[in-house]
C-alpha positions as CSV (number, residue, x, y, z in Angstrom):
1,X,-37.9,35.5,-17.1
2,X,-39.2,38.5,-19.1
3,X,-37.6,39.1,-22.7
4,X,-34.4,41.2,-22.4
5,X,-33.7,40.2,-18.9
6,X,-30.4,38.1,-20.1
7,X,-27.8,40.3,-20.6
8,X,-24.5,38.4,-22.3
9,X,-21.4,38.4,-20.6
10,X,-19.7,40.9,-22.8
11,X,-22.2,43.6,-22.0
12,X,-22.3,42.8,-18.1
13,X,-18.7,43.1,-18.2
14,X,-19.0,46.5,-20.1
15,X,-21.5,47.7,-17.3
16,X,-18.8,46.6,-14.5
17,X,-16.2,48.5,-16.1
18,X,-18.3,51.8,-16.4
19,X,-19.1,51.6,-12.7
20,X,-15.4,51.4,-11.7
21,X,-14.5,54.3,-14.3
22,X,-17.1,56.3,-12.5
23,X,-15.0,55.6,-9.3
24,X,-18.1,54.1,-7.3
25,X,-17.3,53.5,-3.4
26,X,-17.7,49.5,-3.4
27,X,-14.0,47.9,-3.9
28,X,-13.0,47.5,-7.6
29,X,-15.2,44.5,-9.1
30,X,-12.5,44.6,-12.3
31,X,-9.5,44.8,-10.5
32,X,-5.5,43.7,-11.4
33,X,-3.4,41.9,-8.6
34,X,-0.9,43.7,-6.7
35,X,1.6,41.4,-7.5
36,X,1.3,42.0,-11.3
37,X,1.3,45.8,-10.6
38,X,4.7,45.4,-8.2
39,X,5.9,43.0,-10.8
40,X,5.6,45.8,-13.5
41,X,7.3,48.0,-11.5
42,X,10.2,46.4,-10.1
43,X,10.9,44.0,-13.1
44,X,10.6,40.9,-10.8
45,X,9.3,37.9,-11.9
46,X,5.2,37.6,-11.1
47,X,3.7,34.9,-9.7
48,X,1.7,32.7,-11.8
49,X,-2.2,33.0,-11.7
50,X,-3.4,30.4,-9.4
51,X,-7.1,28.3,-10.0
52,X,-9.7,29.5,-7.5
53,X,-12.7,27.6,-6.5
54,X,-15.0,29.7,-4.0
55,X,-16.7,27.2,-1.7
56,X,-19.4,28.8,0.3
57,X,-21.2,30.9,-2.4
58,X,-25.0,31.6,-2.1
59,X,-28.3,31.8,-4.4
60,X,-31.4,31.7,-3.8
61,X,-34.4,30.7,-6.5
62,X,-38.0,32.9,-6.4
63,X,-39.9,30.3,-5.1
64,X,-37.8,30.3,-2.0
65,X,-37.2,33.9,-1.7
66,X,-41.1,34.5,-1.9
67,X,-41.7,31.9,0.6
68,X,-39.4,33.6,2.9
69,X,-41.2,36.8,2.4
70,X,-44.0,35.0,3.8
71,X,-42.2,33.7,7.2
72,X,-40.8,37.1,7.8
73,X,-44.6,39.0,7.1
74,X,-45.7,36.5,9.8
75,X,-43.0,37.4,12.1
76,X,-42.1,35.9,15.6
77,X,-39.2,35.4,18.1
78,X,-36.7,33.8,15.5
79,X,-33.5,36.5,15.3
80,X,-33.4,35.2,11.4
81,X,-36.1,37.5,10.8
82,X,-33.7,40.1,11.1
83,X,-31.6,39.6,8.1
84,X,-34.7,38.1,6.2
85,X,-36.6,41.5,6.7
86,X,-34.0,43.5,4.9
87,X,-33.4,40.6,2.0
88,X,-36.9,39.5,1.4
89,X,-39.2,42.1,3.2
90,X,-38.0,45.5,2.1
91,X,-39.1,47.6,-0.1
92,X,-36.6,47.0,-2.3
93,X,-37.6,43.4,-2.6
94,X,-40.5,44.1,-4.8
95,X,-40.2,41.6,-7.3
96,X,-38.7,37.8,-7.5
97,X,-37.7,38.2,-11.0
98,X,-34.4,36.9,-11.9
99,X,-32.5,40.3,-12.4
100,X,-28.9,41.5,-13.5
101,X,-27.4,44.1,-11.0
102,X,-25.5,46.6,-12.5
103,X,-24.3,48.7,-9.6
104,X,-21.7,47.8,-7.1
105,X,-23.5,47.5,-3.6
106,X,-23.0,50.5,-1.0
107,X,-20.7,50.1,2.2
108,X,-23.5,50.7,4.5
109,X,-25.1,47.4,6.2
110,X,-28.4,47.8,5.9
111,X,-28.5,49.4,2.3
112,X,-26.1,46.8,1.2
113,X,-28.4,44.3,2.3
114,X,-31.5,45.2,0.3
115,X,-29.2,44.7,-2.8
116,X,-28.2,41.0,-1.9
117,X,-31.6,39.7,-3.6
118,X,-30.8,40.5,-7.2
119,X,-27.5,38.9,-6.8
120,X,-28.6,35.9,-5.0
121,X,-31.5,35.1,-7.8
122,X,-29.0,35.9,-10.8
123,X,-26.8,33.1,-11.6
124,X,-25.6,33.3,-15.0
125,X,-25.1,36.9,-15.7
126,X,-23.5,39.4,-12.9
127,X,-22.4,36.3,-11.2
128,X,-20.2,35.0,-13.9
129,X,-19.1,38.6,-15.0
130,X,-17.8,39.2,-11.2
131,X,-16.6,35.7,-11.4
132,X,-14.7,36.6,-15.0
133,X,-13.5,40.0,-13.9
134,X,-12.0,38.5,-10.3
135,X,-10.1,35.4,-12.0
136,X,-12.6,33.3,-10.2
137,X,-13.0,30.0,-11.6
138,X,-16.0,27.7,-10.1
139,X,-18.3,28.9,-7.4
140,X,-19.4,26.0,-5.3
141,X,-23.4,27.1,-5.1
142,X,-25.5,26.5,-2.2
143,X,-29.1,27.7,-1.3
144,X,-28.7,30.6,0.8
145,X,-29.6,30.6,4.6
146,X,-31.5,29.7,6.6
147,X,-32.6,27.3,3.4
148,X,-35.9,25.6,3.6
149,X,-35.5,25.2,7.6
150,X,-38.4,27.5,8.5
151,X,-40.5,25.9,6.2
152,X,-43.7,23.2,7.3
153,X,-42.4,20.0,6.6
154,X,-44.4,19.2,3.6
155,X,-43.4,22.8,1.9
156,X,-39.7,22.4,3.2
157,X,-40.0,19.0,1.0
158,X,-41.1,20.5,-2.1
159,X,-38.9,23.7,-2.1
160,X,-35.9,21.7,-1.5
161,X,-36.7,19.1,-4.6
162,X,-37.3,22.3,-6.4
163,X,-34.3,24.1,-5.4
164,X,-31.9,21.0,-6.2
165,X,-33.3,20.6,-9.8
166,X,-32.8,24.4,-10.7
167,X,-29.1,24.0,-9.3
168,X,-28.5,20.7,-11.6
169,X,-29.2,22.5,-14.6
170,X,-27.4,25.7,-13.5
171,X,-24.4,23.1,-12.9
172,X,-25.1,21.5,-16.2
173,X,-25.4,24.5,-18.5
174,X,-22.0,25.6,-16.8
175,X,-19.9,22.7,-15.7
176,X,-16.5,24.3,-15.4
177,X,-17.6,27.3,-13.6
178,X,-20.3,25.9,-11.3
179,X,-20.7,22.7,-8.7
180,X,-23.3,22.5,-6.2
181,X,-24.4,21.7,-2.7
182,X,-27.8,19.9,-2.6
183,X,-30.4,21.5,0.4
184,X,-32.8,19.1,2.1
185,X,-35.6,19.3,4.5
186,X,-34.2,18.4,8.3
187,X,-37.7,18.5,9.2
188,X,-38.3,15.0,8.0
189,X,-35.1,13.0,8.1
190,X,-36.3,9.8,6.2
191,X,-37.4,12.4,3.6
192,X,-34.2,14.6,3.4
193,X,-32.0,11.3,3.0
194,X,-33.9,10.1,0.2
195,X,-33.6,13.7,-1.4
196,X,-29.7,13.3,-0.4
197,X,-29.4,10.0,-2.3
198,X,-30.9,11.5,-5.5
199,X,-28.8,14.9,-5.3
200,X,-25.8,12.5,-5.5
201,X,-26.8,9.7,-7.7
202,X,-29.0,11.3,-10.2
203,X,-28.5,15.2,-10.0
204,X,-24.9,14.9,-10.0
205,X,-24.2,17.6,-7.2
206,X,-21.0,17.5,-4.9
207,X,-22.4,17.5,-1.2
208,X,-24.9,18.7,1.2
209,X,-25.7,21.8,3.1
210,X,-27.6,22.2,6.5
211,X,-28.4,25.5,8.1
212,X,-27.4,24.6,11.2
213,X,-30.5,23.9,13.8
214,X,-33.8,23.2,12.7
215,X,-36.7,23.3,15.2
216,X,-33.8,24.5,17.8
217,X,-32.5,21.1,17.5
218,X,-28.8,19.9,16.2
219,X,-27.6,17.0,14.4
220,X,-26.6,14.9,17.2
221,X,-30.4,14.7,18.1
222,X,-31.1,11.2,17.2
223,X,-34.2,12.3,15.3
224,X,-31.5,13.6,12.5
225,X,-29.4,10.7,12.6
226,X,-31.0,9.5,9.0
227,X,-29.5,12.4,7.5
228,X,-25.6,11.7,9.1
229,X,-26.3,8.0,7.8
230,X,-26.6,9.3,4.3
231,X,-24.0,11.7,4.4
232,X,-21.7,9.2,5.3
233,X,-23.0,6.4,2.9
234,X,-22.8,8.2,-0.2
235,X,-19.2,9.6,0.8
236,X,-20.1,13.2,0.2
237,X,-19.7,16.3,2.5
238,X,-22.2,18.0,4.5
239,X,-21.3,22.0,5.1
240,X,-22.9,23.0,8.0
241,X,-23.8,26.5,7.3
242,X,-24.4,29.3,10.4
243,X,-27.7,30.5,11.3
244,X,-28.7,33.1,14.1
245,X,-28.8,31.3,17.7
246,X,-31.5,29.1,18.2
247,X,-34.5,30.4,20.8
248,X,-32.7,28.7,23.7
249,X,-29.5,30.8,23.5
250,X,-31.2,33.8,21.6
251,X,-31.4,36.6,24.4
252,X,-27.9,37.8,24.6
253,X,-27.7,37.7,21.1
254,X,-30.4,40.0,20.0
255,X,-29.2,43.4,20.5
256,X,-26.5,45.3,18.8
257,X,-27.0,42.9,15.4
258,X,-24.7,40.4,17.7
259,X,-27.1,37.4,16.1
260,X,-25.6,37.6,12.7
261,X,-22.1,37.6,11.0
262,X,-20.6,40.0,13.6
263,X,-20.3,37.2,16.5
264,X,-23.7,35.1,16.5
265,X,-22.9,32.9,13.5
266,X,-19.9,31.4,15.0
267,X,-21.0,31.1,18.4
268,X,-23.9,29.4,17.2
269,X,-22.0,26.8,14.6
270,X,-18.9,26.4,16.7
271,X,-22.0,25.0,19.6
272,X,-23.2,22.6,17.0
273,X,-20.0,21.1,16.3
274,X,-18.8,21.2,19.9
275,X,-22.2,18.6,20.6
276,X,-21.2,16.5,17.5
277,X,-17.7,15.9,19.1
278,X,-18.5,15.4,22.6
279,X,-21.8,13.7,22.0
280,X,-20.2,10.5,20.6
281,X,-22.3,10.5,17.2
282,X,-18.8,11.1,15.1
283,X,-17.8,7.5,16.9
284,X,-21.4,6.3,15.5
285,X,-20.6,7.8,12.3
286,X,-16.6,7.7,12.0
287,X,-16.4,8.4,8.1
288,X,-18.5,11.2,7.8
289,X,-17.0,14.4,6.4
290,X,-18.4,17.6,7.3
291,X,-17.2,21.2,6.2
292,X,-17.4,24.3,8.3
293,X,-17.0,28.0,7.5
294,X,-15.8,30.9,8.3
295,X,-12.0,29.7,9.5
296,X,-13.5,27.0,11.3
297,X,-16.0,28.9,13.5
298,X,-13.2,29.6,16.2
299,X,-12.5,26.0,16.9
300,X,-9.0,26.3,15.6
301,X,-8.4,28.4,18.4
302,X,-10.1,26.8,21.2
303,X,-8.7,23.3,20.5
304,X,-5.8,23.0,23.1
305,X,-8.9,23.9,25.7
306,X,-11.2,21.4,24.2
307,X,-8.6,18.5,24.6
308,X,-7.6,19.5,27.9
309,X,-11.5,19.6,28.9
310,X,-12.6,16.8,27.1
311,X,-9.9,14.2,26.6
312,X,-11.3,10.5,27.1
313,X,-11.3,9.7,30.8
314,X,-11.7,13.3,31.8
315,X,-14.9,14.5,33.5
316,X,-16.3,16.2,30.6
317,X,-15.6,13.6,28.1
318,X,-18.8,11.5,28.7
319,X,-19.4,9.9,25.7
320,X,-16.7,10.9,23.0
321,X,-14.0,8.5,22.4
322,X,-11.6,10.6,20.8
323,X,-9.9,13.9,21.8
324,X,-11.7,16.9,19.8
325,X,-8.7,17.7,17.9
326,X,-8.8,14.1,16.6
327,X,-12.5,14.7,15.4
328,X,-11.3,17.9,13.8
329,X,-8.6,16.5,11.8
330,X,-10.5,13.2,10.9
331,X,-13.8,14.5,9.8
332,X,-13.7,17.9,9.1
333,X,-12.6,20.5,6.6
334,X,-13.0,24.5,7.2
335,X,-13.3,27.3,4.5
336,X,-12.2,30.8,4.6
337,X,-15.5,32.2,4.1
338,X,-15.9,35.9,5.2
339,X,-12.6,35.6,7.3
340,X,-9.7,37.2,4.9
341,X,-7.3,37.1,8.1
342,X,-3.8,35.9,7.0
343,X,-2.8,35.5,10.5
344,X,-5.9,33.3,11.3
345,X,-5.5,31.0,8.1
346,X,-1.6,30.5,8.9
347,X,-2.9,29.2,12.4
348,X,-5.4,27.2,10.9
349,X,-3.2,25.5,8.7
350,X,-0.4,25.3,11.0
351,X,-3.2,23.8,13.5
352,X,-5.2,21.1,11.8
353,X,-2.9,20.6,8.4
354,X,-2.9,21.9,5.0
355,X,-5.3,19.5,3.5
356,X,-8.3,20.5,5.7
357,X,-8.6,24.2,4.1
358,X,-10.3,25.9,1.9
359,X,-10.3,29.0,0.1
360,X,-14.0,30.3,0.0
361,X,-15.6,34.0,-0.7
362,X,-19.2,34.0,1.1
363,X,-20.6,35.4,-2.0
364,X,-22.7,38.1,-2.2
365,X,-22.1,38.8,1.3
366,X,-18.6,39.3,1.2
367,X,-16.5,41.4,-1.1
368,X,-15.0,39.2,-4.3
369,X,-12.2,41.4,-5.0
370,X,-11.2,41.4,-1.1
371,X,-11.3,37.9,-1.2
372,X,-9.2,37.2,-4.4
373,X,-6.9,39.8,-3.1
374,X,-6.4,37.5,0.4
375,X,-5.7,34.5,-1.2
376,X,-3.6,35.9,-4.1
377,X,-1.5,37.8,-1.3
378,X,-1.5,35.5,1.6
379,X,2.2,34.3,3.2
380,X,1.8,30.9,1.4
381,X,3.9,28.7,-0.5
382,X,3.2,28.2,-3.9
383,X,2.1,24.6,-3.1
384,X,0.2,25.7,0.1
385,X,-1.5,28.7,-2.2
386,X,-2.9,25.7,-4.8
387,X,-3.8,23.4,-2.2
388,X,-5.9,26.0,-0.2
389,X,-7.3,27.8,-3.3
390,X,-8.6,25.0,-5.4
391,X,-6.8,21.3,-4.9
392,X,-8.3,20.7,-1.5
393,X,-11.6,21.6,-2.8
394,X,-11.1,19.3,-6.1
395,X,-10.8,16.6,-3.8
396,X,-13.1,17.0,-1.0
397,X,-16.2,18.0,-3.1
398,X,-14.8,15.9,-5.9
399,X,-14.7,19.0,-8.5
400,X,-13.2,18.4,-11.9
């Protein structure tokens, strides 16, 4: 890192404050709670500040960023390349040195995507300053999609190991502010299982992240069972994060930017989870714990029909021993990442249970102030708010 690249947090906060004072168009990075403002005006009691653990927060290391640029420059049919080109292969991505962003990102999608790399690379300056400014206590960090899953086997193993080492180091420097999910290379399931064990037993990380399909295959494929076996044996959660649809389902998503967060991510990851439920894999690994984001990738809202069509004994239930809803409640938890809809949150809580729902921001892809305002102002009881905002994350990811 170049000398002077590290800015102390007081300076970073001052810079953020000056941006807000200048009237930047991005939502305020230093914000006051609406409840606090309302309380001052009306004299009503102000709700006590709730602890906040954000559970789907991305980062990248320079070596992975450089390797992803190489993949993007080679081109190919993968829909992942659309976002990868914007982040890693654009004119603005001229360096992979760790930087401290000093301006809030613009609202235009393409322009915004090109500001993401500095935010992904930075862990200890702007990120902590923004967390402090918005009352976020902990980021659960994970390597940004597609992680190492588009690399050749040897390179994927090497970079996953390096990323986990760096992640463990930053968590060690800030144990009260960061926790971490380890990446691994599904391209070699046996090596992945060994790295998963090292991540928990040696590095002290809190679980694992996999970016859905690898080589256009999903975790129900027997090739990947050593990964599921390791996650179950280590009693650590596996977060299945989206990526664009695999090649076999990609064509209808190639237009209108449908491949990404607007639609493709949810459809793709929901499909992945349905395969796990219907394949019988969750009967083989009944104690595995899986986390999915974005308010459950639409699965809570399909549960009635999933159960109706795939209850044991029905025509569709060829391998599963339980109803899909029973798997969802036994094996899964969901996060709110990138879906700040209070009605969807209420439905998810009522449908699958308060113990299965956690708050997340999806940093830096989503607005921190917006996600904080969402959890602070959602129509929840104090107990429910505490469970969603931090207690469930403490329990599921063993964050102290």
